[in-house]
C-alpha positions as CSV (number, residue, x, y, z in Angstrom):
1,M,89.2,-15.9,-54.0
2,G,88.6,-18.5,-51.2
3,G,90.7,-18.2,-48.1
4,E,92.2,-14.8,-49.0
5,A,88.7,-13.4,-49.4
6,H,87.7,-14.8,-46.0
7,R,90.8,-13.2,-44.4
8,N,90.1,-9.9,-46.1
9,A,86.5,-10.0,-44.9
10,H,87.7,-10.5,-41.3
11,T,90.1,-7.6,-41.6
12,T,87.4,-5.4,-43.1
13,M,85.0,-6.2,-40.3
14,R,87.4,-4.5,-37.9
15,Q,86.6,-1.2,-39.6
16,F,83.3,-1.2,-37.8
17,A,83.0,1.5,-35.0
18,K,83.8,0.2,-31.5
19,P,80.2,0.1,-30.3
20,A,79.4,-2.5,-33.0
21,L,82.5,-4.7,-32.6
22,A,81.4,-6.9,-29.8
23,L,78.1,-7.9,-31.5
24,V,79.9,-8.3,-34.9
25,D,82.4,-10.6,-33.3
26,S,79.6,-12.6,-31.5
27,M,77.6,-13.0,-34.7
28,R,80.7,-13.9,-36.7
29,A,81.7,-16.6,-34.2
30,A,78.3,-18.2,-34.4
31,A,78.2,-18.1,-38.2
32,A,81.7,-19.7,-38.3
33,Q,80.4,-22.7,-36.4
34,E,77.6,-23.3,-38.9
35,P,78.4,-21.5,-42.2
36,R,75.6,-23.4,-44.0
37,R,73.1,-21.5,-41.8
38,A,74.9,-18.2,-42.2
39,I,73.5,-15.3,-44.3
40,A,75.9,-12.5,-45.0
41,F,74.8,-8.9,-45.3
42,G,76.5,-5.5,-45.7
43,G,76.4,-3.2,-42.7
44,A,76.6,-3.3,-38.9
45,P,74.1,-5.2,-36.8
46,G,70.7,-3.4,-36.9
47,S,71.1,-2.3,-40.5
48,N,68.2,-2.6,-43.0
49,S,70.0,-5.5,-44.7
50,H,70.3,-7.3,-41.3
51,Q,66.6,-6.9,-40.7
52,A,65.8,-8.0,-44.3
53,A,67.9,-11.1,-43.8
54,M,66.1,-12.0,-40.6
55,Q,62.7,-11.4,-42.2
56,F,63.6,-13.7,-45.1
57,A,65.3,-16.4,-43.1
58,P,64.5,-16.1,-39.3
59,E,66.4,-19.4,-38.6
60,A,69.6,-18.2,-40.3
61,L,72.7,-17.0,-38.5
62,P,73.4,-13.3,-39.5
63,L,76.9,-12.5,-40.7
64,P,77.6,-8.8,-40.7
65,C,80.1,-7.5,-43.3
66,F,81.5,-4.0,-43.6
67,S,80.5,-3.7,-47.3
68,F,78.3,-5.4,-49.9
69,E,81.5,-6.6,-51.6
70,D,82.6,-8.3,-48.4
71,A,79.2,-10.0,-48.1
72,L,79.6,-11.4,-51.6
73,D,83.1,-12.5,-50.7
74,A,81.8,-14.3,-47.6
75,V,79.6,-16.5,-49.9
76,E,82.3,-17.1,-52.4
77,S,84.7,-18.2,-49.6
78,G,82.2,-20.5,-47.9
79,A,81.8,-18.3,-44.8
80,A,78.1,-18.0,-45.6
81,S,75.6,-20.0,-47.7
82,C,74.0,-16.8,-49.1
83,A,74.0,-13.0,-49.0
84,M,71.1,-10.5,-48.7
85,I,71.9,-7.5,-50.9
86,P,69.7,-4.4,-51.5
87,I,69.4,-3.7,-55.2
88,E,66.9,-0.9,-55.6
89,N,64.7,1.5,-53.7
90,S,61.3,2.8,-54.6
91,Q,62.2,6.4,-53.7
92,H,65.9,6.7,-54.5
93,G,66.5,4.2,-57.3
94,R,69.3,1.7,-57.6
95,V,71.8,1.0,-54.9
96,A,75.2,2.2,-56.0
97,D,77.8,-0.4,-57.1
98,I,75.5,-3.4,-56.8
99,H,74.8,-3.7,-60.5
100,F,78.5,-3.7,-61.2
101,L,79.3,-6.2,-58.4
102,L,76.6,-8.7,-59.2
103,P,77.5,-9.7,-62.8
104,D,81.2,-10.1,-61.8
105,S,80.6,-11.9,-58.5
106,G,80.1,-15.3,-60.0
107,L,77.1,-15.8,-57.7
108,C,73.5,-16.4,-58.7
109,I,70.2,-14.7,-57.6
110,V,68.1,-17.3,-55.9
111,A,65.4,-15.2,-54.3
112,E,64.1,-11.6,-53.9
113,H,62.7,-9.9,-50.8
114,F,60.8,-6.6,-50.4
115,M,61.0,-4.6,-47.1
116,R,59.3,-1.4,-46.0
117,I,62.1,1.0,-44.9
118,T,61.6,3.3,-42.0
119,H,64.4,5.7,-40.8
120,C,64.9,7.4,-37.5
121,L,67.0,10.4,-36.5
122,M,69.1,9.3,-33.5
123,A,71.9,10.9,-31.5
124,L,73.5,11.1,-28.0
125,G,71.2,14.0,-27.2
126,P,68.2,16.1,-28.4
127,G,70.2,18.4,-30.7
128,P,70.4,20.8,-32.5
129,F,72.4,19.0,-35.1
130,E,74.8,20.3,-37.7
131,A,75.1,17.0,-39.6
132,A,73.7,13.5,-39.9
133,Y,75.6,10.4,-41.0
134,S,74.1,7.6,-42.9
135,H,74.3,5.5,-46.1
136,P,73.8,7.6,-49.2
137,Q,70.5,5.8,-49.9
138,A,69.1,6.7,-46.5
139,L,70.3,10.3,-46.9
140,G,68.6,10.5,-50.3
141,Q,65.4,9.0,-48.9
142,S,65.4,11.6,-46.1
143,H,66.6,14.6,-48.2
144,K,63.6,16.8,-47.6
145,F,63.6,16.1,-43.9
146,L,67.2,17.1,-43.6
147,S,67.1,20.2,-45.8
148,E,64.1,21.6,-44.0
149,R,66.1,21.4,-40.7
150,G,69.4,22.7,-42.1
151,I,71.1,19.4,-41.3
152,V,74.0,18.4,-43.6
153,G,73.9,14.8,-44.7
154,L,77.3,13.0,-44.5
155,S,77.9,9.7,-46.2
156,H,78.8,6.5,-44.2
157,A,79.2,2.9,-45.3
158,D,75.8,1.8,-43.8
159,T,73.0,3.1,-41.6
160,A,73.6,1.1,-38.5
161,G,77.4,1.6,-38.8
162,A,76.6,5.4,-38.9
163,A,74.8,5.0,-35.6
164,A,77.7,3.2,-34.0
165,F,80.1,5.9,-35.4
166,V,78.0,8.7,-33.8
167,A,77.9,6.8,-30.5
168,E,81.7,6.4,-30.6
169,S,82.3,10.0,-31.5
170,G,80.8,11.3,-28.3
171,K,79.6,14.4,-30.2
172,T,76.1,15.8,-29.4
173,D,75.8,18.0,-32.5
174,V,75.9,15.1,-35.0
175,A,73.2,12.5,-35.5
176,A,72.6,9.3,-37.6
177,I,69.8,8.2,-39.8
178,A,69.2,4.5,-39.2
179,P,66.6,1.9,-38.3
180,A,65.3,2.1,-34.7
181,L,67.1,-1.2,-33.8
182,A,70.4,0.5,-34.4
183,A,69.7,3.1,-31.7
184,D,69.1,0.3,-29.2
185,L,72.3,-1.5,-30.2
186,S,74.4,1.6,-30.2
187,G,73.0,3.3,-27.1
188,L,71.6,6.3,-28.9
189,E,68.4,8.2,-28.3
190,I,65.8,8.3,-31.0
191,V,65.0,12.0,-31.6
192,E,62.5,11.6,-34.4
193,R,60.9,8.6,-36.1
194,E,59.8,8.0,-39.7
195,V,62.0,10.7,-41.2
196,E,61.9,9.2,-44.7
197,D,60.3,11.6,-47.2
198,A,57.9,8.9,-48.6
199,H,56.0,6.6,-46.2
200,D,55.7,3.9,-48.8
201,N,59.5,3.7,-49.0
202,T,60.4,0.2,-50.0
203,T,63.7,-1.6,-50.9
204,R,64.0,-4.7,-53.0
205,F,66.7,-7.1,-51.9
206,V,68.1,-10.1,-53.7
207,V,69.5,-13.3,-52.2
208,L,72.7,-14.5,-53.8
209,A,74.2,-18.0,-53.6
210,K,76.9,-20.1,-55.3
211,E,74.5,-22.5,-57.0
212,A,71.7,-21.4,-59.3
213,L,68.2,-22.4,-58.5
214,D,66.6,-24.8,-61.0
215,P,63.5,-23.1,-62.4
216,A,61.7,-26.4,-62.4
217,T,61.7,-26.4,-58.6
218,L,59.6,-23.3,-58.5
219,G,56.4,-25.2,-59.3
220,T,53.4,-22.9,-59.9
221,A,55.1,-19.8,-58.5
222,Q,55.6,-16.9,-61.0
223,A,59.3,-17.0,-61.9
224,M,61.6,-14.0,-62.4
225,T,64.8,-14.2,-64.4
226,T,67.6,-11.6,-64.2
227,F,70.3,-11.3,-66.8
228,V,72.8,-8.9,-68.4
229,F,73.3,-8.4,-72.1
230,E,75.6,-6.2,-74.2
231,V,75.0,-4.4,-77.5
232,E,77.2,-2.3,-79.8
233,N,76.2,1.3,-79.9
234,F,74.6,1.6,-83.3
235,P,71.1,2.7,-84.4
236,A,68.2,0.4,-83.3
237,A,70.5,-2.0,-81.4
238,L,68.4,-1.8,-78.2
239,Y,65.2,-1.8,-80.2
240,K,66.1,-5.1,-81.9
241,A,67.1,-6.6,-78.6
242,L,63.9,-5.6,-76.8
243,G,61.9,-6.9,-79.8
244,C,62.9,-10.4,-78.9
245,F,60.8,-10.2,-75.8
246,A,57.9,-8.3,-77.3
247,T,57.4,-10.7,-80.1
248,N,57.4,-13.7,-77.7
249,G,55.1,-12.1,-75.1
250,V,57.7,-11.9,-72.3
251,N,57.2,-9.0,-69.8
252,M,60.3,-7.1,-69.0
253,T,60.0,-5.4,-65.6
254,K,63.4,-3.8,-65.3
255,L,66.0,-2.4,-67.7
256,E,69.1,-0.4,-66.8
257,S,72.1,0.6,-68.9
258,Y,75.8,0.9,-68.2
259,Q,78.7,1.8,-70.4
260,K,81.4,-0.9,-70.7
261,G,84.9,0.6,-70.6
262,A,85.9,4.1,-71.6
263,S,85.4,3.7,-75.4
264,F,81.6,4.2,-75.1
265,A,81.4,1.7,-78.0
266,A,79.3,-0.9,-76.2
267,T,76.6,-0.7,-73.6
268,R,75.7,-3.4,-71.0
269,F,72.1,-3.7,-69.9
270,Y,70.8,-5.3,-66.7
271,A,67.3,-6.7,-67.0
272,D,64.5,-8.6,-65.2
273,I,61.8,-10.5,-66.9
274,E,58.8,-12.6,-65.8
275,G,59.3,-16.2,-66.6
276,A,62.3,-18.6,-66.7
277,P,64.3,-20.8,-69.0
278,G,62.3,-24.0,-69.7
279,E,59.3,-21.9,-70.8
280,A,59.1,-21.9,-74.6
281,R,58.5,-18.2,-74.9
282,V,61.4,-17.3,-72.6
283,D,63.7,-19.8,-74.4
284,N,62.8,-18.3,-77.8
285,A,63.3,-14.8,-76.5
286,L,66.7,-15.5,-75.1
287,E,67.8,-17.4,-78.2
288,E,66.9,-14.5,-80.4
289,L,68.6,-12.1,-77.9
290,A,71.8,-14.0,-78.2
291,F,71.7,-13.5,-82.0
292,Q,71.2,-9.7,-81.6
293,T,73.8,-9.1,-78.9
294,N,77.5,-9.5,-78.1
295,E,76.8,-11.3,-74.8
296,V,74.0,-12.7,-72.7
297,R,74.7,-13.8,-69.2
298,L,72.0,-15.3,-66.9
299,L,72.2,-14.2,-63.2
300,G,69.5,-16.4,-61.9
301,S,65.8,-17.5,-61.9
302,Y,63.8,-17.3,-58.7
303,A,60.2,-17.0,-57.4
304,Q,58.5,-13.6,-57.7
305,A,58.0,-12.1,-54.2
306,R,55.8,-9.3,-55.3
307,K,53.5,-9.1,-58.3
308,R,54.6,-6.6,-61.0
309,G,52.1,-4.2,-62.5
């Protein structure tokens, strides 16, 4: 994927709206000088992923990419040392496509980061508004706010990109839902703050890199391990797979299912557990799981950023 992915990422970045391009180019140029310090993220400058990246690694050089896939490509090509990717939200569930992209990216999860998400309604004027653009996650997190005001939610690639798009459009009857920083960067007026429907709205991000983290380096920190496994669709297949963790005392904190292919004959599961390879109970559970399933693929072990339960 190397050089071609890097060239594709550059081309895709040009899909940003004009108000974002100058800052995108500036950030990209800085990251190109020191790719080892660069952290890629999906979205325009000012997006939630941008802010999460800076919270996680304030000394890093942010590398904005038009999509999550482009951010993964940037790591694969060497344009960035890691990528900050949102994976699930407390209010609106999993982030679309990520669970399909992660297992096939060839990258490893090396950290997790949680961030409180606050949305603002922003525009070129005070309204009224017929529509508001934003990422589908942000629209879902602000559904009640929008419906009560009769504003139609329209999907965009990312929140800050939606703000730049509205600024470029010149229209006063459309708005964007995005972080407050995006209004400053795009020259929009914040019409209303905290428009998210739940005020404990939180997104979990994962940090992806080429090299897996050695669980032994985590010291006394509680480890998390993420993996995927596949079972045939027959009675009790999942029950037997999960029993591997129950009998070994391993806590599973996340489990999601996906059909593999169009035959519906096999199901892939994405899971998080507390613990890591090298711990006897985890090793035993994963060994038993391999016996009960078609495939087990580890996606990475990393320090737990927030206590589960």
